[in-house]
PyMOL Python script that loads the backbone (N, CA, C, O; Angstrom):
from pymol import cmd

cmd.read_pdbstr("""\
ATOM      1  N   UNK A   1      18.381   3.871  18.855  1.00  0.00           N
ATOM      2  CA  UNK A   1      18.164   5.034  18.015  1.00  0.00           C
ATOM      3  C   UNK A   1      18.042   4.586  16.561  1.00  0.00           C
ATOM      4  O   UNK A   1      18.810   3.742  16.098  1.00  0.00           O
ATOM      5  N   UNK A   2      17.105   5.136  15.870  1.00  0.00           N
ATOM      6  CA  UNK A   2      16.861   4.775  14.477  1.00  0.00           C
ATOM      7  C   UNK A   2      17.917   5.395  13.570  1.00  0.00           C
ATOM      8  O   UNK A   2      18.349   6.530  13.773  1.00  0.00           O
ATOM      9  N   UNK A   3      18.317   4.629  12.576  1.00  0.00           N
ATOM     10  CA  UNK A   3      19.268   5.122  11.586  1.00  0.00           C
ATOM     11  C   UNK A   3      18.511   5.763  10.435  1.00  0.00           C
ATOM     12  O   UNK A   3      17.388   5.366  10.123  1.00  0.00           O
ATOM     13  N   UNK A   4      19.115   6.736   9.818  1.00  0.00           N
ATOM     14  CA  UNK A   4      18.501   7.410   8.688  1.00  0.00           C
ATOM     15  C   UNK A   4      18.980   6.766   7.401  1.00  0.00           C
ATOM     16  O   UNK A   4      20.175   6.547   7.204  1.00  0.00           O
ATOM     17  N   UNK A   5      18.023   6.465   6.523  1.00  0.00           N
ATOM     18  CA  UNK A   5      18.324   5.907   5.217  1.00  0.00           C
ATOM     19  C   UNK A   5      17.564   6.713   4.183  1.00  0.00           C
ATOM     20  O   UNK A   5      16.404   7.066   4.392  1.00  0.00           O
ATOM     21  N   UNK A   6      18.208   7.001   3.081  1.00  0.00           N
ATOM     22  CA  UNK A   6      17.561   7.752   2.013  1.00  0.00           C
ATOM     23  C   UNK A   6      17.187   6.800   0.890  1.00  0.00           C
ATOM     24  O   UNK A   6      18.008   6.001   0.440  1.00  0.00           O
ATOM     25  N   UNK A   7      15.941   6.889   0.439  1.00  0.00           N
ATOM     26  CA  UNK A   7      15.470   6.103  -0.694  1.00  0.00           C
ATOM     27  C   UNK A   7      15.086   7.043  -1.819  1.00  0.00           C
ATOM     28  O   UNK A   7      14.389   8.034  -1.600  1.00  0.00           O
ATOM     29  N   UNK A   8      15.536   6.737  -3.006  1.00  0.00           N
ATOM     30  CA  UNK A   8      15.131   7.514  -4.177  1.00  0.00           C
ATOM     31  C   UNK A   8      14.007   6.731  -4.841  1.00  0.00           C
ATOM     32  O   UNK A   8      14.234   5.666  -5.416  1.00  0.00           O
ATOM     33  N   UNK A   9      12.807   7.261  -4.756  1.00  0.00           N
ATOM     34  CA  UNK A   9      11.623   6.586  -5.272  1.00  0.00           C
ATOM     35  C   UNK A   9      11.196   7.182  -6.602  1.00  0.00           C
ATOM     36  O   UNK A   9      11.247   8.398  -6.790  1.00  0.00           O
ATOM     37  N   UNK A  10      10.777   6.332  -7.518  1.00  0.00           N
ATOM     38  CA  UNK A  10      10.161   6.862  -8.742  1.00  0.00           C
ATOM     39  C   UNK A  10       8.904   7.648  -8.352  1.00  0.00           C
ATOM     40  O   UNK A  10       8.215   7.284  -7.399  1.00  0.00           O
ATOM     41  N   UNK A  11       8.612   8.702  -9.074  1.00  0.00           N
ATOM     42  CA  UNK A  11       7.471   9.561  -8.744  1.00  0.00           C
ATOM     43  C   UNK A  11       6.168   8.768  -8.666  1.00  0.00           C
ATOM     44  O   UNK A  11       5.339   9.016  -7.790  1.00  0.00           O
ATOM     45  N   UNK A  12       5.988   7.819  -9.578  1.00  0.00           N
ATOM     46  CA  UNK A  12       4.754   7.022  -9.595  1.00  0.00           C
ATOM     47  C   UNK A  12       4.626   6.216  -8.308  1.00  0.00           C
ATOM     48  O   UNK A  12       3.538   6.152  -7.736  1.00  0.00           O
ATOM     49  N   UNK A  13       5.698   5.605  -7.843  1.00  0.00           N
ATOM     50  CA  UNK A  13       5.663   4.834  -6.600  1.00  0.00           C
ATOM     51  C   UNK A  13       5.437   5.751  -5.408  1.00  0.00           C
ATOM     52  O   UNK A  13       4.681   5.414  -4.496  1.00  0.00           O
ATOM     53  N   UNK A  14       6.077   6.886  -5.411  1.00  0.00           N
ATOM     54  CA  UNK A  14       5.902   7.859  -4.318  1.00  0.00           C
ATOM     55  C   UNK A  14       4.434   8.285  -4.221  1.00  0.00           C
ATOM     56  O   UNK A  14       3.898   8.423  -3.122  1.00  0.00           O
ATOM     57  N   UNK A  15       3.788   8.491  -5.367  1.00  0.00           N
ATOM     58  CA  UNK A  15       2.371   8.884  -5.379  1.00  0.00           C
ATOM     59  C   UNK A  15       1.499   7.738  -4.861  1.00  0.00           C
ATOM     60  O   UNK A  15       0.545   7.972  -4.120  1.00  0.00           O
ATOM     61  N   UNK A  16       1.819   6.508  -5.247  1.00  0.00           N
ATOM     62  CA  UNK A  16       1.058   5.349  -4.770  1.00  0.00           C
ATOM     63  C   UNK A  16       1.188   5.202  -3.259  1.00  0.00           C
ATOM     64  O   UNK A  16       0.212   4.899  -2.572  1.00  0.00           O
ATOM     65  N   UNK A  17       2.394   5.417  -2.746  1.00  0.00           N
ATOM     66  CA  UNK A  17       2.621   5.317  -1.298  1.00  0.00           C
ATOM     67  C   UNK A  17       1.841   6.407  -0.577  1.00  0.00           C
ATOM     68  O   UNK A  17       1.216   6.148   0.451  1.00  0.00           O
ATOM     69  N   UNK A  18       1.874   7.611  -1.104  1.00  0.00           N
ATOM     70  CA  UNK A  18       1.146   8.723  -0.478  1.00  0.00           C
ATOM     71  C   UNK A  18      -0.351   8.438  -0.456  1.00  0.00           C
ATOM     72  O   UNK A  18      -1.025   8.701   0.540  1.00  0.00           O
ATOM     73  N   UNK A  19      -0.865   7.902  -1.555  1.00  0.00           N
ATOM     74  CA  UNK A  19      -2.292   7.585  -1.631  1.00  0.00           C
ATOM     75  C   UNK A  19      -2.657   6.485  -0.637  1.00  0.00           C
ATOM     76  O   UNK A  19      -3.662   6.593   0.065  1.00  0.00           O
ATOM     77  N   UNK A  20      -1.852   5.436  -0.574  1.00  0.00           N
ATOM     78  CA  UNK A  20      -2.117   4.334   0.358  1.00  0.00           C
ATOM     79  C   UNK A  20      -2.000   4.800   1.802  1.00  0.00           C
ATOM     80  O   UNK A  20      -2.789   4.399   2.658  1.00  0.00           O
ATOM     81  N   UNK A  21      -1.028   5.633   2.063  1.00  0.00           N
ATOM     82  CA  UNK A  21      -0.850   6.143   3.426  1.00  0.00           C
ATOM     83  C   UNK A  21      -2.071   6.952   3.851  1.00  0.00           C
ATOM     84  O   UNK A  21      -2.567   6.795   4.967  1.00  0.00           O
ATOM     85  N   UNK A  22      -2.543   7.799   2.977  1.00  0.00           N
ATOM     86  CA  UNK A  22      -3.718   8.609   3.297  1.00  0.00           C
ATOM     87  C   UNK A  22      -4.934   7.716   3.526  1.00  0.00           C
ATOM     88  O   UNK A  22      -5.714   7.960   4.447  1.00  0.00           O
ATOM     89  N   UNK A  23      -5.101   6.695   2.708  1.00  0.00           N
ATOM     90  CA  UNK A  23      -6.249   5.795   2.823  1.00  0.00           C
ATOM     91  C   UNK A  23      -6.219   4.994   4.119  1.00  0.00           C
ATOM     92  O   UNK A  23      -7.269   4.628   4.648  1.00  0.00           O
ATOM     93  N   UNK A  24      -5.024   4.720   4.634  1.00  0.00           N
ATOM     94  CA  UNK A  24      -4.898   3.925   5.864  1.00  0.00           C
ATOM     95  C   UNK A  24      -4.714   4.787   7.102  1.00  0.00           C
ATOM     96  O   UNK A  24      -4.630   4.271   8.217  1.00  0.00           O
ATOM     97  N   UNK A  25      -4.650   6.091   6.910  1.00  0.00           N
ATOM     98  CA  UNK A  25      -4.485   6.983   8.063  1.00  0.00           C
ATOM     99  C   UNK A  25      -3.072   6.971   8.627  1.00  0.00           C
ATOM    100  O   UNK A  25      -2.861   7.309   9.792  1.00  0.00           O
ATOM    101  N   UNK A  26      -2.112   6.587   7.809  1.00  0.00           N
ATOM    102  CA  UNK A  26      -0.712   6.564   8.243  1.00  0.00           C
ATOM    103  C   UNK A  26       0.066   7.619   7.478  1.00  0.00           C
ATOM    104  O   UNK A  26      -0.396   8.160   6.473  1.00  0.00           O
ATOM    105  N   UNK A  27       1.239   7.891   7.973  1.00  0.00           N
ATOM    106  CA  UNK A  27       2.138   8.749   7.212  1.00  0.00           C
ATOM    107  C   UNK A  27       2.829   7.879   6.167  1.00  0.00           C
ATOM    108  O   UNK A  27       2.921   6.664   6.339  1.00  0.00           O
ATOM    109  N   UNK A  28       3.315   8.486   5.086  1.00  0.00           N
ATOM    110  CA  UNK A  28       4.078   7.689   4.121  1.00  0.00           C
ATOM    111  C   UNK A  28       5.263   6.971   4.789  1.00  0.00           C
ATOM    112  O   UNK A  28       5.573   5.829   4.450  1.00  0.00           O
ATOM    113  N   UNK A  29       5.908   7.640   5.722  1.00  0.00           N
ATOM    114  CA  UNK A  29       7.035   7.035   6.439  1.00  0.00           C
ATOM    115  C   UNK A  29       6.588   5.777   7.176  1.00  0.00           C
ATOM    116  O   UNK A  29       7.237   4.736   7.069  1.00  0.00           O
ATOM    117  N   UNK A  30       5.492   5.861   7.921  1.00  0.00           N
ATOM    118  CA  UNK A  30       4.999   4.711   8.682  1.00  0.00           C
ATOM    119  C   UNK A  30       4.596   3.574   7.747  1.00  0.00           C
ATOM    120  O   UNK A  30       4.859   2.407   8.036  1.00  0.00           O
ATOM    121  N   UNK A  31       3.963   3.911   6.637  1.00  0.00           N
ATOM    122  CA  UNK A  31       3.562   2.896   5.672  1.00  0.00           C
ATOM    123  C   UNK A  31       4.785   2.176   5.101  1.00  0.00           C
ATOM    124  O   UNK A  31       4.776   0.953   4.961  1.00  0.00           O
ATOM    125  N   UNK A  32       5.828   2.928   4.772  1.00  0.00           N
ATOM    126  CA  UNK A  32       7.042   2.318   4.223  1.00  0.00           C
ATOM    127  C   UNK A  32       7.749   1.458   5.267  1.00  0.00           C
ATOM    128  O   UNK A  32       8.274   0.398   4.928  1.00  0.00           O
ATOM    129  N   UNK A  33       7.774   1.884   6.516  1.00  0.00           N
ATOM    130  CA  UNK A  33       8.381   1.086   7.589  1.00  0.00           C
ATOM    131  C   UNK A  33       7.627  -0.231   7.723  1.00  0.00           C
ATOM    132  O   UNK A  33       8.240  -1.296   7.808  1.00  0.00           O
ATOM    133  N   UNK A  34       6.292  -0.159   7.742  1.00  0.00           N
ATOM    134  CA  UNK A  34       5.474  -1.377   7.834  1.00  0.00           C
ATOM    135  C   UNK A  34       5.730  -2.301   6.649  1.00  0.00           C
ATOM    136  O   UNK A  34       5.873  -3.512   6.822  1.00  0.00           O
ATOM    137  N   UNK A  35       5.788  -1.736   5.450  1.00  0.00           N
ATOM    138  CA  UNK A  35       6.006  -2.542   4.245  1.00  0.00           C
ATOM    139  C   UNK A  35       7.373  -3.214   4.277  1.00  0.00           C
ATOM    140  O   UNK A  35       7.493  -4.389   3.929  1.00  0.00           O
ATOM    141  N   UNK A  36       8.392  -2.492   4.685  1.00  0.00           N
ATOM    142  CA  UNK A  36       9.730  -3.070   4.764  1.00  0.00           C
ATOM    143  C   UNK A  36       9.793  -4.166   5.828  1.00  0.00           C
ATOM    144  O   UNK A  36      10.393  -5.218   5.604  1.00  0.00           O
ATOM    145  N   UNK A  37       9.180  -3.923   6.973  1.00  0.00           N
ATOM    146  CA  UNK A  37       9.178  -4.934   8.036  1.00  0.00           C
ATOM    147  C   UNK A  37       8.444  -6.189   7.576  1.00  0.00           C
ATOM    148  O   UNK A  37       8.893  -7.302   7.850  1.00  0.00           O
ATOM    149  N   UNK A  38       7.327  -6.023   6.884  1.00  0.00           N
ATOM    150  CA  UNK A  38       6.572  -7.169   6.370  1.00  0.00           C
ATOM    151  C   UNK A  38       7.405  -7.952   5.367  1.00  0.00           C
ATOM    152  O   UNK A  38       7.456  -9.180   5.425  1.00  0.00           O
ATOM    153  N   UNK A  39       8.050  -7.258   4.461  1.00  0.00           N
ATOM    154  CA  UNK A  39       8.871  -7.938   3.449  1.00  0.00           C
ATOM    155  C   UNK A  39      10.055  -8.662   4.090  1.00  0.00           C
ATOM    156  O   UNK A  39      10.421  -9.746   3.635  1.00  0.00           O
ATOM    157  N   UNK A  40      10.650  -8.104   5.111  1.00  0.00           N
ATOM    158  CA  UNK A  40      11.756  -8.775   5.806  1.00  0.00           C
ATOM    159  C   UNK A  40      11.261 -10.037   6.510  1.00  0.00           C
ATOM    160  O   UNK A  40      11.941 -11.063   6.493  1.00  0.00           O
ATOM    161  N   UNK A  41      10.090  -9.967   7.124  1.00  0.00           N
ATOM    162  CA  UNK A  41       9.511 -11.151   7.769  1.00  0.00           C
ATOM    163  C   UNK A  41       9.260 -12.245   6.741  1.00  0.00           C
ATOM    164  O   UNK A  41       9.577 -13.410   6.983  1.00  0.00           O
ATOM    165  N   UNK A  42       8.691 -11.878   5.593  1.00  0.00           N
ATOM    166  CA  UNK A  42       8.450 -12.853   4.531  1.00  0.00           C
ATOM    167  C   UNK A  42       9.765 -13.448   4.023  1.00  0.00           C
ATOM    168  O   UNK A  42       9.856 -14.655   3.802  1.00  0.00           O
ATOM    169  N   UNK A  43      10.763 -12.619   3.840  1.00  0.00           N
ATOM    170  CA  UNK A  43      12.068 -13.092   3.384  1.00  0.00           C
ATOM    171  C   UNK A  43      12.652 -14.092   4.373  1.00  0.00           C
ATOM    172  O   UNK A  43      13.137 -15.152   3.976  1.00  0.00           O
ATOM    173  N   UNK A  44      12.606 -13.757   5.656  1.00  0.00           N
ATOM    174  CA  UNK A  44      13.158 -14.642   6.686  1.00  0.00           C
ATOM    175  C   UNK A  44      12.391 -15.962   6.751  1.00  0.00           C
ATOM    176  O   UNK A  44      12.990 -17.019   6.951  1.00  0.00           O
ATOM    177  N   UNK A  45      11.085 -15.905   6.586  1.00  0.00           N
ATOM    178  CA  UNK A  45      10.286 -17.139   6.586  1.00  0.00           C
ATOM    179  C   UNK A  45      10.620 -18.005   5.381  1.00  0.00           C
ATOM    180  O   UNK A  45      10.711 -19.227   5.502  1.00  0.00           O
ATOM    181  N   UNK A  46      10.806 -17.372   4.201  1.00  0.00           N
ATOM    182  CA  UNK A  46      11.196 -18.128   3.008  1.00  0.00           C
ATOM    183  C   UNK A  46      12.552 -18.786   3.212  1.00  0.00           C
ATOM    184  O   UNK A  46      12.746 -19.942   2.838  1.00  0.00           O
ATOM    185  N   UNK A  47      13.493 -18.052   3.807  1.00  0.00           N
ATOM    186  CA  UNK A  47      14.824 -18.597   4.054  1.00  0.00           C
ATOM    187  C   UNK A  47      14.746 -19.796   4.995  1.00  0.00           C
ATOM    188  O   UNK A  47      15.418 -20.802   4.765  1.00  0.00           O
ATOM    189  N   UNK A  48      13.944 -19.705   6.043  1.00  0.00           N
ATOM    190  CA  UNK A  48      13.779 -20.818   6.988  1.00  0.00           C
ATOM    191  C   UNK A  48      13.132 -22.013   6.302  1.00  0.00           C
ATOM    192  O   UNK A  48      13.519 -23.156   6.549  1.00  0.00           O
ATOM    193  N   UNK A  49      12.152 -21.759   5.444  1.00  0.00           N
ATOM    194  CA  UNK A  49      11.488 -22.829   4.708  1.00  0.00           C
ATOM    195  C   UNK A  49      12.474 -23.542   3.786  1.00  0.00           C
ATOM    196  O   UNK A  49      12.499 -24.771   3.721  1.00  0.00           O
ATOM    197  N   UNK A  50      13.280 -22.766   3.081  1.00  0.00           N
ATOM    198  CA  UNK A  50      14.272 -23.344   2.172  1.00  0.00           C
ATOM    199  C   UNK A  50      15.288 -24.169   2.954  1.00  0.00           C
ATOM    200  O   UNK A  50      15.647 -25.268   2.531  1.00  0.00           O
ATOM    201  N   UNK A  51      15.758 -23.651   4.091  1.00  0.00           N
ATOM    202  CA  UNK A  51      16.714 -24.391   4.920  1.00  0.00           C
ATOM    203  C   UNK A  51      16.108 -25.704   5.402  1.00  0.00           C
ATOM    204  O   UNK A  51      16.786 -26.731   5.424  1.00  0.00           O
ATOM    205  N   UNK A  52      14.844 -25.673   5.785  1.00  0.00           N
ATOM    206  CA  UNK A  52      14.150 -26.880   6.234  1.00  0.00           C
ATOM    207  C   UNK A  52      14.030 -27.886   5.096  1.00  0.00           C
ATOM    208  O   UNK A  52      14.218 -29.084   5.307  1.00  0.00           O
ATOM    209  N   UNK A  53      13.723 -27.418   3.906  1.00  0.00           N
ATOM    210  CA  UNK A  53      13.599 -28.309   2.742  1.00  0.00           C
ATOM    211  C   UNK A  53      14.941 -28.937   2.395  1.00  0.00           C
ATOM    212  O   UNK A  53      15.007 -30.123   2.073  1.00  0.00           O
ATOM    213  N   UNK A  54      16.008 -28.155   2.456  1.00  0.00           N
ATOM    214  CA  UNK A  54      17.343 -28.685   2.160  1.00  0.00           C
ATOM    215  C   UNK A  54      17.725 -29.732   3.196  1.00  0.00           C
ATOM    216  O   UNK A  54      18.286 -30.771   2.849  1.00  0.00           O
ATOM    217  N   UNK A  55      17.425 -29.468   4.467  1.00  0.00           N
ATOM    218  CA  UNK A  55      17.723 -30.440   5.527  1.00  0.00           C
ATOM    219  C   UNK A  55      16.937 -31.732   5.292  1.00  0.00           C
ATOM    220  O   UNK A  55      17.489 -32.824   5.424  1.00  0.00           O
ATOM    221  N   UNK A  56      15.664 -31.614   4.946  1.00  0.00           N
ATOM    222  CA  UNK A  56      14.837 -32.801   4.688  1.00  0.00           C
ATOM    223  C   UNK A  56      15.387 -33.586   3.505  1.00  0.00           C
ATOM    224  O   UNK A  56      15.430 -34.816   3.540  1.00  0.00           O
ATOM    225  N   UNK A  57      15.804 -32.886   2.466  1.00  0.00           N
ATOM    226  CA  UNK A  57      16.374 -33.553   1.299  1.00  0.00           C
ATOM    227  C   UNK A  57      17.646 -34.311   1.676  1.00  0.00           C
ATOM    228  O   UNK A  57      17.869 -35.431   1.217  1.00  0.00           O
ATOM    229  N   UNK A  58      18.471 -33.694   2.512  1.00  0.00           N
ATOM    230  CA  UNK A  58      19.701 -34.351   2.960  1.00  0.00           C
ATOM    231  C   UNK A  58      19.394 -35.584   3.808  1.00  0.00           C
ATOM    232  O   UNK A  58      20.083 -36.599   3.697  1.00  0.00           O
ATOM    233  N   UNK A  59      18.368 -35.504   4.651  1.00  0.00           N
ATOM    234  CA  UNK A  59      17.986 -36.652   5.473  1.00  0.00           C
ATOM    235  C   UNK A  59      17.483 -37.806   4.618  1.00  0.00           C
ATOM    236  O   UNK A  59      17.807 -38.965   4.878  1.00  0.00           O
ATOM    237  N   UNK A  60      16.693 -37.490   3.601  1.00  0.00           N
ATOM    238  CA  UNK A  60      16.211 -38.542   2.702  1.00  0.00           C
ATOM    239  C   UNK A  60      17.397 -39.175   1.979  1.00  0.00           C
ATOM    240  O   UNK A  60      17.463 -40.396   1.842  1.00  0.00           O
ATOM    241  N   UNK A  61      18.330 -38.347   1.519  1.00  0.00           N
ATOM    242  CA  UNK A  61      19.504 -38.881   0.825  1.00  0.00           C
ATOM    243  C   UNK A  61      20.342 -39.751   1.759  1.00  0.00           C
ATOM    244  O   UNK A  61      20.890 -40.769   1.336  1.00  0.00           O
ATOM    245  N   UNK A  62      20.441 -39.355   3.023  1.00  0.00           N
ATOM    246  CA  UNK A  62      21.266 -40.097   3.979  1.00  0.00           C
ATOM    247  C   UNK A  62      20.596 -41.387   4.446  1.00  0.00           C
ATOM    248  O   UNK A  62      21.230 -42.441   4.482  1.00  0.00           O
ATOM    249  N   UNK A  63      19.321 -41.302   4.801  1.00  0.00           N
ATOM    250  CA  UNK A  63      18.641 -42.454   5.399  1.00  0.00           C
ATOM    251  C   UNK A  63      17.736 -43.207   4.434  1.00  0.00           C
ATOM    252  O   UNK A  63      17.454 -44.387   4.640  1.00  0.00           O
ATOM    253  N   UNK A  64      17.281 -42.534   3.383  1.00  0.00           N
ATOM    254  CA  UNK A  64      16.425 -43.178   2.395  1.00  0.00           C
ATOM    255  C   UNK A  64      15.038 -43.519   2.891  1.00  0.00           C
ATOM    256  O   UNK A  64      14.394 -44.410   2.337  1.00  0.00           O
ATOM    257  N   UNK A  65      14.553 -42.833   3.928  1.00  0.00           N
ATOM    258  CA  UNK A  65      13.235 -43.126   4.490  1.00  0.00           C
ATOM    259  C   UNK A  65      12.220 -42.092   4.006  1.00  0.00           C
ATOM    260  O   UNK A  65      12.444 -40.885   4.102  1.00  0.00           O
ATOM    261  N   UNK A  66      11.104 -42.593   3.486  1.00  0.00           N
ATOM    262  CA  UNK A  66      10.069 -41.702   2.956  1.00  0.00           C
ATOM    263  C   UNK A  66       8.681 -42.253   3.273  1.00  0.00           C
ATOM    264  O   UNK A  66       8.538 -43.392   3.718  1.00  0.00           O
ATOM    265  N   UNK A  67       7.671 -41.433   3.040  1.00  0.00           N
ATOM    266  CA  UNK A  67       6.274 -41.850   3.131  1.00  0.00           C
ATOM    267  C   UNK A  67       5.659 -41.722   1.745  1.00  0.00           C
ATOM    268  O   UNK A  67       6.011 -40.819   0.986  1.00  0.00           O
ATOM    269  N   UNK A  68       4.746 -42.620   1.417  1.00  0.00           N
ATOM    270  CA  UNK A  68       3.985 -42.501   0.173  1.00  0.00           C
ATOM    271  C   UNK A  68       3.017 -41.335   0.317  1.00  0.00           C
ATOM    272  O   UNK A  68       2.251 -41.281   1.280  1.00  0.00           O
ATOM    273  N   UNK A  69       3.043 -40.419  -0.613  1.00  0.00           N
ATOM    274  CA  UNK A  69       2.190 -39.231  -0.539  1.00  0.00           C
ATOM    275  C   UNK A  69       0.713 -39.602  -0.448  1.00  0.00           C
ATOM    276  O   UNK A  69      -0.025 -39.015   0.344  1.00  0.00           O
ATOM    277  N   UNK A  70       0.275 -40.573  -1.251  1.00  0.00           N
ATOM    278  CA  UNK A  70      -1.140 -40.970  -1.231  1.00  0.00           C
ATOM    279  C   UNK A  70      -1.551 -41.495   0.140  1.00  0.00           C
ATOM    280  O   UNK A  70      -2.657 -41.223   0.607  1.00  0.00           O
ATOM    281  N   UNK A  71      -0.663 -42.244   0.781  1.00  0.00           N
ATOM    282  CA  UNK A  71      -0.975 -42.777   2.108  1.00  0.00           C
ATOM    283  C   UNK A  71      -1.081 -41.650   3.138  1.00  0.00           C
ATOM    284  O   UNK A  71      -1.944 -41.685   4.016  1.00  0.00           O
ATOM    285  N   UNK A  72      -0.214 -40.665   3.030  1.00  0.00           N
ATOM    286  CA  UNK A  72      -0.272 -39.523   3.950  1.00  0.00           C
ATOM    287  C   UNK A  72      -1.556 -38.727   3.714  1.00  0.00           C
ATOM    288  O   UNK A  72      -2.227 -38.338   4.670  1.00  0.00           O
ATOM    289  N   UNK A  73      -1.902 -38.482   2.443  1.00  0.00           N
ATOM    290  CA  UNK A  73      -3.138 -37.762   2.133  1.00  0.00           C
ATOM    291  C   UNK A  73      -4.355 -38.522   2.644  1.00  0.00           C
ATOM    292  O   UNK A  73      -5.274 -37.920   3.200  1.00  0.00           O
ATOM    293  N   UNK A  74      -4.367 -39.843   2.457  1.00  0.00           N
ATOM    294  CA  UNK A  74      -5.485 -40.654   2.948  1.00  0.00           C
ATOM    295  C   UNK A  74      -5.579 -40.595   4.468  1.00  0.00           C
ATOM    296  O   UNK A  74      -6.675 -40.521   5.022  1.00  0.00           O
ATOM    297  N   UNK A  75      -4.438 -40.627   5.137  1.00  0.00           N
ATOM    298  CA  UNK A  75      -4.398 -40.514   6.599  1.00  0.00           C
ATOM    299  C   UNK A  75      -4.998 -39.176   7.040  1.00  0.00           C
ATOM    300  O   UNK A  75      -5.853 -39.128   7.924  1.00  0.00           O
ATOM    301  N   UNK A  76      -4.541 -38.102   6.415  1.00  0.00           N
ATOM    302  CA  UNK A  76      -5.040 -36.774   6.778  1.00  0.00           C
ATOM    303  C   UNK A  76      -6.533 -36.641   6.510  1.00  0.00           C
ATOM    304  O   UNK A  76      -7.258 -36.052   7.311  1.00  0.00           O
ATOM    305  N   UNK A  77      -6.998 -37.185   5.386  1.00  0.00           N
ATOM    306  CA  UNK A  77      -8.427 -37.111   5.073  1.00  0.00           C
ATOM    307  C   UNK A  77      -9.237 -37.888   6.100  1.00  0.00           C
ATOM    308  O   UNK A  77     -10.291 -37.427   6.536  1.00  0.00           O
ATOM    309  N   UNK A  78      -8.753 -39.065   6.489  1.00  0.00           N
ATOM    310  CA  UNK A  78      -9.453 -39.856   7.500  1.00  0.00           C
ATOM    311  C   UNK A  78      -9.525 -39.090   8.815  1.00  0.00           C
ATOM    312  O   UNK A  78     -10.562 -39.095   9.479  1.00  0.00           O
ATOM    313  N   UNK A  79      -8.439 -38.434   9.195  1.00  0.00           N
ATOM    314  CA  UNK A  79      -8.434 -37.634  10.428  1.00  0.00           C
ATOM    315  C   UNK A  79      -9.451 -36.497  10.336  1.00  0.00           C
ATOM    316  O   UNK A  79     -10.194 -36.241  11.283  1.00  0.00           O
ATOM    317  N   UNK A  80      -9.478 -35.824   9.195  1.00  0.00           N
ATOM    318  CA  UNK A  80     -10.437 -34.737   9.004  1.00  0.00           C
ATOM    319  C   UNK A  80     -11.880 -35.242   9.064  1.00  0.00           C
ATOM    320  O   UNK A  80     -12.782 -34.534   9.512  1.00  0.00           O
ATOM    321  N   UNK A  81     -12.078 -36.481   8.604  1.00  0.00           N
ATOM    322  CA  UNK A  81     -13.408 -37.083   8.632  1.00  0.00           C
ATOM    323  C   UNK A  81     -13.759 -37.648   9.999  1.00  0.00           C
ATOM    324  O   UNK A  81     -14.853 -38.180  10.190  1.00  0.00           O
ATOM    325  N   UNK A  82     -12.835 -37.536  10.956  1.00  0.00           N
ATOM    326  CA  UNK A  82     -13.091 -38.022  12.314  1.00  0.00           C
ATOM    327  C   UNK A  82     -12.931 -39.521  12.473  1.00  0.00           C
ATOM    328  O   UNK A  82     -13.391 -40.086  13.465  1.00  0.00           O
ATOM    329  N   UNK A  83     -12.291 -40.172  11.523  1.00  0.00           N
ATOM    330  CA  UNK A  83     -12.106 -41.621  11.580  1.00  0.00           C
ATOM    331  C   UNK A  83     -10.811 -41.961  12.314  1.00  0.00           C
ATOM    332  O   UNK A  83      -9.851 -41.191  12.299  1.00  0.00           O
ATOM    333  N   UNK A  84     -10.806 -43.127  12.954  1.00  0.00           N
ATOM    334  CA  UNK A  84      -9.577 -43.624  13.563  1.00  0.00           C
ATOM    335  C   UNK A  84      -8.714 -44.189  12.449  1.00  0.00           C
ATOM    336  O   UNK A  84      -9.197 -44.919  11.584  1.00  0.00           O
ATOM    337  N   UNK A  85      -7.464 -43.853  12.479  1.00  0.00           N
ATOM    338  CA  UNK A  85      -6.554 -44.325  11.445  1.00  0.00           C
ATOM    339  C   UNK A  85      -5.142 -44.385  11.995  1.00  0.00           C
ATOM    340  O   UNK A  85      -4.826 -43.733  12.990  1.00  0.00           O
ATOM    341  N   UNK A  86      -4.306 -45.156  11.355  1.00  0.00           N
ATOM    342  CA  UNK A  86      -2.911 -45.284  11.774  1.00  0.00           C
ATOM    343  C   UNK A  86      -2.037 -44.461  10.850  1.00  0.00           C
ATOM    344  O   UNK A  86      -2.316 -44.305   9.662  1.00  0.00           O
ATOM    345  N   UNK A  87      -0.963 -43.936  11.439  1.00  0.00           N
ATOM    346  CA  UNK A  87       0.003 -43.171  10.654  1.00  0.00           C
ATOM    347  C   UNK A  87       0.604 -44.099   9.597  1.00  0.00           C
ATOM    348  O   UNK A  87       0.864 -45.267   9.889  1.00  0.00           O
ATOM    349  N   UNK A  88       0.830 -43.606   8.375  1.00  0.00           N
ATOM    350  CA  UNK A  88       1.402 -44.465   7.331  1.00  0.00           C
ATOM    351  C   UNK A  88       2.782 -45.004   7.737  1.00  0.00           C
ATOM    352  O   UNK A  88       3.499 -44.412   8.544  1.00  0.00           O
ATOM    353  N   UNK A  89       3.113 -46.136   7.147  1.00  0.00           N
ATOM    354  CA  UNK A  89       4.403 -46.757   7.444  1.00  0.00           C
ATOM    355  C   UNK A  89       5.495 -46.100   6.593  1.00  0.00           C
ATOM    356  O   UNK A  89       5.295 -45.769   5.424  1.00  0.00           O
ATOM    357  N   UNK A  90       6.642 -45.930   7.223  1.00  0.00           N
ATOM    358  CA  UNK A  90       7.783 -45.381   6.521  1.00  0.00           C
ATOM    359  C   UNK A  90       8.350 -46.443   5.574  1.00  0.00           C
ATOM    360  O   UNK A  90       8.341 -47.636   5.879  1.00  0.00           O
ATOM    361  N   UNK A  91       8.839 -45.986   4.427  1.00  0.00           N
ATOM    362  CA  UNK A  91       9.392 -46.914   3.431  1.00  0.00           C
ATOM    363  C   UNK A  91      10.823 -46.538   3.119  1.00  0.00           C
ATOM    364  O   UNK A  91      11.194 -45.364   3.159  1.00  0.00           O
ATOM    365  N   UNK A  92      11.608 -47.523   2.815  1.00  0.00           N
ATOM    366  CA  UNK A  92      13.001 -47.316   2.428  1.00  0.00           C
ATOM    367  C   UNK A  92      13.065 -47.158   0.919  1.00  0.00           C
ATOM    368  O   UNK A  92      12.457 -47.934   0.183  1.00  0.00           O
ATOM    369  N   UNK A  93      13.792 -46.167   0.461  1.00  0.00           N
ATOM    370  CA  UNK A  93      13.949 -45.957  -0.992  1.00  0.00           C
ATOM    371  C   UNK A  93      14.790 -47.053  -1.600  1.00  0.00           C
ATOM    372  O   UNK A  93      15.032 -47.049  -2.807  1.00  0.00           O
TER     373      UNK A  93
END
""", "prot")
cmd.dss("prot")
cmd.show_as("cartoon", "prot")
cmd.util.cbc("prot")
cmd.orient("prot")
C-alpha cells in the first residue's frame, strides 16, 4: 500500500510540473513519482560509484599496483581500431 506524503511546492514549480505533465500526457502526481524515482536511481548509482572509487583507492594504497593511463588509452584505441594488442603491464608505485 502506498504511503501518503505531503509536499509544499512553490507556485512556480507547481505550474512547471502541471505544464510538463500536460505535455507528456501524465498527471502531475505521476510525473512527480517518475521524477522522484529517477532521482533516487541516480542517487543510488552515484553512491555505488563513490563506494567503488573509495575501494579502488584503498586497494591502490594497500597493494600499490597501477596502470599507466597512456598505456591503457593506447590499448583501448588499438582495440577500437581492430588491432591485436596486449593488455598493459601493471606497475608498482
